[in-house]
Backbone as JSON, one array per atom type, in Angstrom:
{
  "sequence": "MKFYDERILPHIVNKLCSSSPNQKQRQKIVPLAEGRVLEIGFGSGLNVPFYDASKVEKIWGLEPSKGMRAKAQPLVDASSIDIEFIELPGEEIPLDSNCADTVLVTYSLCTIPDAIAALEGMRRVLKPGGRLLFCEHGKAPDEEVLRWQNRINPAWRKVAGGCNVNRDIPALLEAGGFKLQTDERMYIPGLRVLCYNYWGSAVARN",
  "N": [[178.61, -92.26, 147.2], [180.29, -90.46, 146.51], [182.74, -91.27, 145.52], [181.63, -92.9, 143.64], [181.0, -90.7, 141.79], [183.11, -89.55, 141.4], [185.29, -91.39, 140.53], [184.24, -93.22, 139.11], [181.96, -92.61, 137.47], [183.14, -90.37, 135.72], [184.32, -91.88, 133.7], [182.44, -93.69, 132.45], [180.82, -91.72, 131.33], [182.33, -90.45, 129.99], [183.04, -92.44, 127.8], [180.43, -92.89, 126.85], [179.64, -90.35, 125.75], [181.78, -90.09, 123.71], [181.77, -91.82, 121.46], [181.24, -92.57, 118.3], [179.27, -91.53, 116.72], [178.53, -89.25, 118.36], [180.73, -87.67, 118.38], [180.89, -87.05, 115.65], [178.96, -85.28, 115.55], [179.95, -83.36, 117.16], [181.85, -82.43, 115.65], [180.43, -80.87, 113.63], [179.46, -78.68, 115.11], [181.3, -77.28, 116.78], [183.95, -76.6, 115.78], [182.69, -73.79, 115.06], [182.89, -72.28, 117.06], [184.11, -69.15, 118.33], [186.46, -66.69, 119.08], [186.59, -65.31, 122.23], [185.57, -67.89, 124.32], [183.0, -69.69, 126.27], [182.85, -72.5, 127.33], [180.0, -74.69, 128.53], [179.97, -77.32, 130.84], [182.47, -78.89, 130.56], [183.37, -81.42, 130.63], [184.95, -84.35, 129.95], [187.05, -82.9, 128.37], [186.42, -83.63, 125.4], [185.84, -81.86, 123.37], [187.7, -80.36, 122.64], [190.07, -81.02, 120.62], [188.07, -80.1, 118.53], [188.01, -77.39, 118.43], [188.87, -74.41, 116.58], [191.66, -73.23, 116.32], [193.03, -71.21, 115.43], [190.74, -69.3, 115.37], [190.0, -68.89, 117.96], [190.45, -67.43, 120.8], [190.67, -67.55, 123.69], [189.14, -70.39, 126.16], [187.13, -70.44, 128.62], [186.57, -73.16, 130.56], [183.95, -74.45, 131.62], [183.41, -76.56, 134.58], [182.11, -78.69, 136.95], [182.8, -81.21, 138.07], [185.11, -82.68, 139.5], [186.96, -85.37, 138.74], [186.07, -85.29, 135.98], [187.47, -83.04, 135.23], [190.17, -83.88, 135.88], [190.3, -85.88, 134.14], [190.0, -84.49, 131.8], [192.76, -83.09, 131.61], [194.83, -83.94, 130.25], [194.29, -83.28, 127.69], [193.53, -80.61, 127.61], [196.27, -79.6, 128.63], [197.9, -80.64, 125.87], [197.02, -78.92, 124.12], [197.07, -75.88, 122.13], [195.54, -73.88, 122.56], [194.56, -71.52, 124.92], [193.01, -72.48, 127.96], [191.26, -72.25, 130.37], [190.08, -73.58, 133.72], [186.89, -73.28, 135.02], [185.77, -74.08, 138.01], [182.91, -74.96, 138.8], [179.26, -75.46, 139.15], [176.74, -75.06, 136.23], [174.99, -73.31, 136.86], [176.05, -71.56, 137.93], [178.12, -69.02, 137.05], [181.01, -67.28, 137.15], [181.95, -65.04, 135.9], [182.34, -61.82, 133.93], [179.66, -59.53, 132.77], [178.78, -59.67, 129.24], [181.1, -60.74, 128.32], [181.76, -63.13, 126.86], [182.41, -64.21, 123.35], [181.67, -66.65, 122.28], [179.16, -69.03, 123.45], [179.37, -72.1, 124.54], [177.65, -75.25, 124.34], [177.4, -78.75, 124.84], [176.06, -81.75, 124.95], [175.31, -81.41, 127.47], [173.11, -79.69, 128.41], [171.09, -81.51, 129.1], [171.89, -82.2, 131.83], [172.05, -80.45, 133.72], [170.94, -78.96, 136.8], [169.24, -76.89, 137.04], [168.32, -75.76, 134.24], [167.37, -73.61, 133.24], [168.16, -71.23, 134.57], [170.93, -71.76, 134.14], [170.8, -71.03, 131.09], [170.21, -68.18, 131.63], [172.36, -67.4, 132.74], [174.3, -67.73, 130.87], [173.27, -66.42, 128.76], [173.57, -63.65, 129.83], [176.29, -63.36, 129.84], [177.45, -63.38, 127.41], [178.52, -61.49, 124.71], [176.89, -58.6, 122.99], [175.39, -59.49, 120.19], [176.75, -62.03, 120.17], [176.93, -65.51, 120.2], [175.39, -68.61, 121.04], [176.04, -71.56, 120.77], [175.08, -74.94, 120.19], [174.58, -78.62, 120.95], [173.04, -81.21, 121.63], [171.24, -83.74, 123.2], [168.04, -85.27, 123.43], [164.49, -84.76, 123.83], [162.46, -87.0, 122.06], [160.62, -87.06, 118.77], [158.8, -89.17, 118.31], [156.04, -90.7, 119.43], [156.04, -93.42, 120.53], [158.84, -93.59, 121.22], [159.13, -91.18, 123.02], [157.51, -92.35, 125.13], [159.31, -94.27, 125.96], [161.47, -92.87, 126.68], [160.41, -91.55, 128.7], [159.55, -93.51, 130.71], [162.29, -94.58, 131.34], [163.78, -92.58, 132.19], [163.84, -91.69, 135.05], [165.34, -93.75, 136.41], [167.53, -93.76, 134.8], [168.75, -91.12, 134.99], [169.57, -91.05, 137.66], [171.82, -93.23, 137.43], [173.29, -91.97, 135.71], [174.84, -89.86, 136.18], [172.82, -87.45, 136.42], [171.58, -87.01, 134.13], [169.3, -86.36, 132.13], [167.11, -87.94, 129.45], [164.83, -87.02, 128.32], [164.6, -84.3, 127.71], [163.15, -80.96, 126.46], [164.93, -79.59, 124.09], [165.07, -77.24, 122.15], [162.86, -75.74, 123.43], [163.6, -75.15, 126.31], [165.98, -73.57, 125.33], [164.47, -71.33, 124.09], [163.15, -70.54, 126.61], [165.15, -69.83, 128.49], [165.8, -67.37, 127.27], [166.66, -67.26, 124.8], [166.98, -66.84, 121.14], [166.16, -68.93, 118.45], [168.73, -69.62, 115.62], [169.58, -71.13, 113.91], [168.63, -74.64, 113.66], [168.75, -78.03, 113.81], [167.91, -81.3, 113.53], [167.94, -84.68, 114.3], [167.83, -88.18, 114.68], [170.72, -89.77, 115.78], [173.24, -92.75, 115.06], [172.35, -95.31, 117.2], [171.02, -96.14, 120.41], [167.51, -95.45, 120.08], [166.05, -94.33, 122.03], [168.1, -92.48, 123.26], [169.31, -91.06, 121.47], [168.13, -89.15, 119.95], [168.85, -85.98, 118.56], [169.62, -82.85, 118.66], [170.81, -79.54, 117.15], [172.52, -76.56, 116.59], [172.34, -72.97, 116.42], [172.11, -69.93, 118.66], [170.85, -66.79, 119.63], [170.74, -64.32, 121.83], [167.77, -63.52, 123.3], [165.91, -60.12, 122.52]],
  "CA": [[178.17, -91.57, 145.99], [181.27, -89.13, 145.92], [183.67, -92.43, 145.14], [181.22, -93.42, 142.11], [180.84, -89.37, 140.96], [184.57, -88.68, 140.79], [185.76, -92.09, 139.95], [183.62, -94.38, 137.76], [181.24, -91.6, 136.72], [183.62, -89.77, 134.95], [184.83, -92.9, 132.62], [181.02, -93.92, 131.97], [180.22, -90.56, 130.72], [183.51, -90.28, 128.7], [182.39, -93.48, 127.1], [179.0, -92.54, 126.45], [180.04, -89.31, 124.75], [182.94, -90.36, 123.11], [181.22, -92.68, 120.41], [181.9, -92.21, 116.8], [178.07, -90.41, 115.93], [178.68, -88.05, 119.21], [182.11, -87.16, 117.79], [180.66, -86.41, 114.24], [178.26, -84.16, 116.05], [180.8, -82.33, 117.66], [182.63, -81.84, 114.19], [179.4, -79.86, 112.91], [179.41, -77.56, 115.87], [182.54, -76.83, 117.85], [184.38, -75.4, 114.74], [181.99, -72.52, 114.77], [183.13, -71.28, 118.18], [185.21, -68.08, 118.09], [186.74, -65.32, 120.37], [186.47, -65.67, 123.9], [184.76, -68.96, 124.46], [182.45, -70.38, 127.71], [182.12, -74.05, 127.18], [179.34, -74.91, 129.57], [180.21, -78.69, 130.87], [183.76, -79.31, 129.76], [183.48, -82.49, 130.91], [186.39, -84.75, 129.71], [187.84, -82.24, 126.95], [186.14, -83.98, 123.96], [185.24, -80.69, 122.22], [189.15, -79.79, 122.71], [190.41, -81.36, 119.43], [187.77, -79.94, 117.47], [188.41, -75.97, 118.19], [189.8, -73.88, 115.26], [193.0, -72.81, 117.27], [193.16, -69.81, 114.68], [189.87, -68.61, 115.41], [189.58, -69.03, 119.43], [191.18, -66.41, 121.85], [190.66, -68.12, 125.05], [188.43, -71.0, 126.65], [186.59, -70.95, 129.99], [185.86, -74.54, 130.55], [183.27, -74.84, 133.29], [183.29, -78.29, 134.92], [182.45, -78.86, 138.51], [183.5, -82.66, 138.39], [187.05, -83.29, 139.94], [187.14, -86.49, 138.38], [186.07, -85.17, 134.9], [188.74, -82.0, 135.02], [191.35, -84.89, 135.82], [190.51, -86.53, 132.91], [190.24, -83.72, 130.64], [193.44, -82.37, 131.83], [195.91, -84.2, 129.34], [193.88, -82.52, 126.17], [194.09, -79.19, 128.21], [197.93, -79.64, 128.53], [198.38, -80.44, 124.55], [196.14, -77.59, 123.26], [197.82, -74.34, 121.81], [194.36, -72.59, 122.98], [194.68, -70.84, 126.55], [192.04, -72.97, 128.54], [190.91, -72.09, 132.13], [189.04, -74.51, 134.3], [186.03, -72.67, 136.16], [185.25, -75.64, 139.0], [181.72, -74.42, 139.23], [178.38, -75.93, 138.18], [176.17, -74.24, 135.25], [173.95, -72.21, 137.31], [176.95, -70.48, 138.29], [179.3, -68.57, 135.92], [181.45, -66.16, 137.69], [182.37, -64.38, 134.65], [181.71, -60.4, 133.92], [178.65, -59.52, 131.62], [179.21, -59.33, 128.04], [182.61, -60.8, 128.08], [182.13, -63.7, 125.79], [182.01, -63.92, 122.2], [180.74, -67.5, 122.11], [179.18, -70.09, 124.6], [179.29, -73.65, 123.64], [177.3, -76.37, 125.23], [177.43, -80.13, 123.95], [175.56, -82.77, 125.89], [175.29, -80.79, 129.16], [172.01, -79.06, 128.87], [170.52, -82.79, 129.9], [172.26, -82.81, 132.98], [172.02, -78.95, 134.81], [169.6, -79.51, 137.6], [168.3, -75.78, 136.71], [168.79, -75.36, 133.11], [166.95, -72.43, 132.75], [168.94, -70.53, 135.39], [172.25, -71.53, 133.61], [170.86, -70.38, 130.04], [170.06, -66.95, 131.58], [173.84, -67.02, 132.99], [174.94, -67.82, 129.33], [172.95, -64.94, 128.09], [174.21, -62.7, 130.62], [178.09, -63.37, 129.68], [177.57, -63.1, 125.92], [178.53, -59.98, 124.38], [175.82, -58.23, 121.95], [175.97, -59.99, 118.84], [177.39, -63.45, 120.33], [176.36, -66.88, 119.84], [175.22, -69.63, 121.71], [176.38, -72.96, 119.88], [174.56, -76.23, 121.2], [174.58, -79.88, 120.54], [172.26, -81.74, 122.81], [170.32, -85.18, 122.88], [166.84, -84.92, 124.12], [163.18, -85.17, 123.45], [162.23, -87.57, 120.7], [159.21, -86.81, 118.12], [158.15, -90.46, 117.92], [155.28, -90.74, 120.7], [156.19, -94.36, 121.09], [160.02, -93.56, 121.9], [159.24, -90.63, 123.83], [157.18, -92.96, 126.39], [160.17, -95.08, 126.48], [162.16, -92.15, 127.12], [159.67, -91.07, 130.28], [159.76, -94.37, 131.75], [163.44, -94.87, 131.87], [164.32, -91.5, 132.77], [164.15, -91.6, 136.69], [166.33, -94.74, 136.63], [168.72, -93.34, 133.93], [169.28, -90.01, 135.91], [170.46, -91.87, 138.8], [173.2, -93.61, 137.38], [174.14, -91.32, 134.37], [175.11, -88.15, 136.89], [171.96, -86.51, 136.71], [171.51, -86.95, 132.65], [167.71, -86.47, 131.23], [166.74, -88.28, 128.37], [163.24, -86.07, 127.56], [164.24, -82.59, 128.04], [163.11, -80.32, 125.24], [166.2, -78.61, 124.34], [164.51, -75.76, 121.88], [162.0, -75.2, 124.63], [164.74, -74.8, 127.29], [166.79, -72.46, 125.03], [163.62, -70.13, 124.56], [162.48, -70.01, 128.0], [166.4, -68.91, 128.74], [165.84, -65.77, 126.86], [167.43, -67.27, 123.49], [166.16, -67.27, 119.92], [167.08, -69.97, 117.51], [169.05, -69.11, 114.32], [169.42, -72.55, 113.19], [167.86, -75.58, 114.49], [168.74, -79.13, 112.91], [167.48, -82.34, 114.54], [167.82, -86.21, 113.73], [168.11, -89.54, 115.31], [172.09, -90.63, 115.25], [173.44, -93.79, 115.16], [172.35, -95.86, 118.51], [169.21, -96.34, 120.89], [166.72, -94.2, 119.7], [165.77, -93.34, 123.51], [169.27, -91.78, 123.8], [170.13, -90.68, 120.3], [167.63, -87.75, 119.33], [169.75, -84.98, 118.81], [169.68, -81.08, 118.34], [172.22, -79.02, 117.17], [172.37, -75.38, 116.12], [172.77, -71.86, 117.23], [171.12, -68.99, 119.1], [171.49, -65.57, 120.1], [170.01, -63.59, 123.0], [166.33, -62.8, 122.57], [166.23, -58.7, 122.86]],
  "C": [[179.57, -91.2, 145.48], [182.36, -90.35, 145.45], [182.86, -92.53, 143.55], [181.4, -91.96, 141.36], [182.25, -89.07, 140.58], [185.68, -89.6, 140.28], [185.78, -92.92, 138.78], [182.55, -93.42, 136.79], [181.69, -90.93, 135.37], [183.76, -90.57, 133.3], [183.47, -93.41, 132.13], [180.71, -92.54, 130.9], [181.02, -90.23, 129.51], [183.26, -91.13, 127.62], [181.26, -93.4, 126.31], [178.95, -91.57, 125.08], [180.78, -88.89, 123.96], [182.81, -90.94, 121.83], [181.38, -91.82, 119.38], [180.66, -91.02, 116.6], [178.37, -89.12, 117.17], [179.68, -87.4, 118.6], [181.7, -86.28, 116.56], [179.89, -84.97, 114.55], [178.98, -82.98, 116.29], [181.47, -81.71, 116.54], [181.75, -80.64, 113.72], [179.38, -78.49, 113.41], [180.6, -76.65, 116.36], [183.45, -75.87, 116.8], [184.31, -74.07, 114.81], [182.53, -71.51, 115.63], [184.35, -70.3, 117.71], [185.64, -67.15, 119.07], [187.25, -65.94, 121.08], [185.44, -66.48, 123.99], [184.06, -69.3, 125.98], [182.32, -71.46, 127.23], [181.44, -74.58, 128.63], [179.59, -76.89, 129.63], [181.12, -79.22, 130.16], [183.9, -80.53, 129.59], [184.77, -83.02, 130.6], [187.28, -84.2, 128.77], [187.39, -82.83, 125.7], [185.91, -83.0, 122.96], [186.84, -80.35, 121.98], [189.72, -79.66, 121.01], [189.74, -80.65, 118.32], [187.43, -78.35, 117.19], [189.13, -75.56, 117.14], [190.54, -72.71, 116.02], [193.12, -70.79, 116.75], [191.84, -68.75, 114.84], [189.6, -67.99, 116.91], [190.53, -68.5, 120.1], [191.64, -67.35, 123.01], [189.56, -69.15, 125.13], [188.3, -71.0, 128.05], [185.99, -72.08, 129.93], [185.01, -74.88, 131.89], [182.84, -76.28, 133.18], [183.41, -78.52, 136.25], [182.79, -80.51, 139.15], [184.82, -82.37, 138.71], [187.4, -84.28, 138.92], [187.03, -86.1, 136.4], [187.27, -83.85, 134.46], [190.07, -82.86, 134.94], [191.75, -85.49, 134.37], [190.59, -86.0, 131.81], [191.87, -82.9, 130.8], [194.83, -82.72, 130.69], [195.54, -83.35, 127.89], [194.44, -81.38, 126.69], [195.44, -78.89, 127.79], [198.29, -79.57, 126.92], [197.92, -79.39, 123.56], [196.9, -76.49, 123.36], [197.28, -73.07, 122.35], [194.66, -72.45, 124.53], [193.08, -71.33, 127.04], [192.27, -72.97, 130.12], [189.78, -72.61, 132.58], [188.27, -73.4, 134.89], [185.21, -73.93, 137.07], [183.77, -75.12, 139.44], [180.32, -75.15, 138.46], [177.51, -74.78, 137.18], [175.17, -73.09, 135.7], [174.78, -71.08, 138.02], [178.4, -69.95, 137.8], [180.17, -67.52, 136.34], [182.6, -65.31, 137.0], [181.6, -62.67, 134.46], [180.54, -60.79, 132.99], [179.31, -59.06, 130.35], [180.74, -59.58, 127.91], [182.79, -62.04, 126.97], [181.88, -63.66, 124.37], [181.17, -64.89, 121.54], [180.61, -68.42, 123.18], [178.58, -71.12, 123.93], [178.7, -74.74, 124.38], [176.9, -77.65, 124.35], [177.19, -81.08, 125.1], [176.0, -82.46, 127.14], [173.9, -80.37, 129.51], [171.07, -80.32, 129.65], [170.66, -82.75, 131.44], [172.05, -81.79, 134.19], [171.02, -79.29, 135.37], [168.5, -78.13, 137.05], [168.66, -75.16, 135.59], [168.4, -73.98, 132.51], [167.75, -70.97, 133.41], [170.45, -70.44, 134.77], [171.84, -70.89, 132.33], [170.89, -69.2, 130.36], [171.5, -66.59, 131.88], [174.37, -66.81, 131.74], [174.5, -66.43, 128.92], [173.54, -63.9, 128.69], [176.0, -62.35, 129.91], [178.42, -62.78, 128.01], [177.54, -61.88, 125.75], [177.35, -59.81, 123.19], [176.57, -58.87, 120.48], [176.81, -61.53, 119.1], [176.64, -64.5, 120.19], [176.57, -67.99, 120.56], [175.22, -70.9, 120.84], [175.92, -74.31, 120.88], [174.58, -77.69, 120.39], [174.04, -80.61, 121.53], [171.27, -82.93, 122.17], [169.24, -84.67, 123.38], [165.19, -85.73, 123.62], [162.68, -85.65, 122.06], [160.97, -87.17, 120.15], [158.37, -87.62, 118.24], [157.3, -90.61, 119.59], [155.74, -92.14, 121.71], [157.85, -94.21, 122.12], [159.94, -92.39, 122.99], [158.75, -91.2, 125.2], [158.01, -93.62, 126.54], [161.05, -94.14, 127.15], [161.83, -91.65, 128.84], [159.7, -92.25, 131.32], [161.13, -94.91, 132.18], [163.94, -93.89, 132.65], [164.72, -91.18, 134.46], [165.1, -92.53, 136.72], [167.61, -94.27, 135.94], [169.47, -92.15, 134.56], [169.97, -90.06, 137.01], [171.58, -92.35, 138.2], [174.04, -93.13, 136.36], [174.3, -89.82, 135.1], [174.14, -87.4, 136.41], [171.13, -86.26, 135.11], [169.93, -87.31, 132.53], [167.59, -87.13, 129.86], [165.62, -87.37, 127.45], [163.46, -84.85, 127.81], [164.47, -81.97, 126.36], [163.88, -79.16, 124.94], [165.83, -77.0, 123.5], [163.63, -75.06, 122.86], [162.78, -74.66, 125.5], [165.34, -73.36, 126.8], [165.83, -71.05, 124.95], [163.31, -69.64, 125.84], [163.64, -69.71, 128.99], [166.64, -68.15, 128.23], [166.7, -66.0, 125.39], [166.23, -67.16, 122.33], [167.09, -67.92, 118.97], [167.27, -69.21, 116.13], [168.84, -70.31, 113.63], [169.17, -73.75, 114.1], [167.6, -76.94, 113.66], [168.33, -80.34, 114.23], [167.15, -83.76, 113.64], [168.09, -87.13, 114.79], [169.89, -89.88, 114.92], [172.12, -91.82, 115.72], [173.22, -94.43, 116.86], [170.93, -95.94, 118.94], [168.75, -95.41, 120.88], [166.25, -93.06, 120.87], [166.69, -92.34, 124.02], [169.58, -90.82, 122.76], [169.14, -89.51, 119.39], [168.52, -86.58, 119.32], [169.36, -83.64, 118.22], [170.57, -80.37, 118.41], [171.8, -77.74, 116.39], [173.11, -74.12, 116.79], [172.19, -70.84, 117.42], [171.44, -67.83, 119.79], [170.23, -65.06, 120.93], [169.11, -62.85, 122.37], [166.43, -61.24, 123.12], [164.75, -58.6, 123.9]]
}
């Protein structure tokens, strides 16, 4: 499994997550990041081209996969932004409290085993007034699509690096201590079981 996880899976995930509809979703949310940014699930660096370098001081790219970090390295090297890898899973954020102006999470909450613990960590590192920006796929609103999501999820999770197709993203954010500021949702082009998207912003709940 180590060979699959480090040599094969990064290419599969990169292919799935770099589709034109996914890239258009990133364009909507990534340029909103500002200041010191913690990106959860940095992956192969697909968000890097969409950051506004005039607004971003630094990026901590949290990514536990060695294969993903290697795939991201060329984009990191080409960027004018100071990007520092954190080689840990989403549940372990080794940063000081109140140090980030923005937390960005795109197509990653589906995969983190303990998403609530990860979100609590994101809330801890956000400065007062900081924002969490998110773009995720998840639970579909249509019963027929949701039934198929529930059917395929166990097998999909095994081949797609732990990705869950049926997570309720707004409910996870709320349970992790966040209050939604903006909340947009729709099917993007592609297989409906994989393509119901949520995106927007949230702040730490007092």
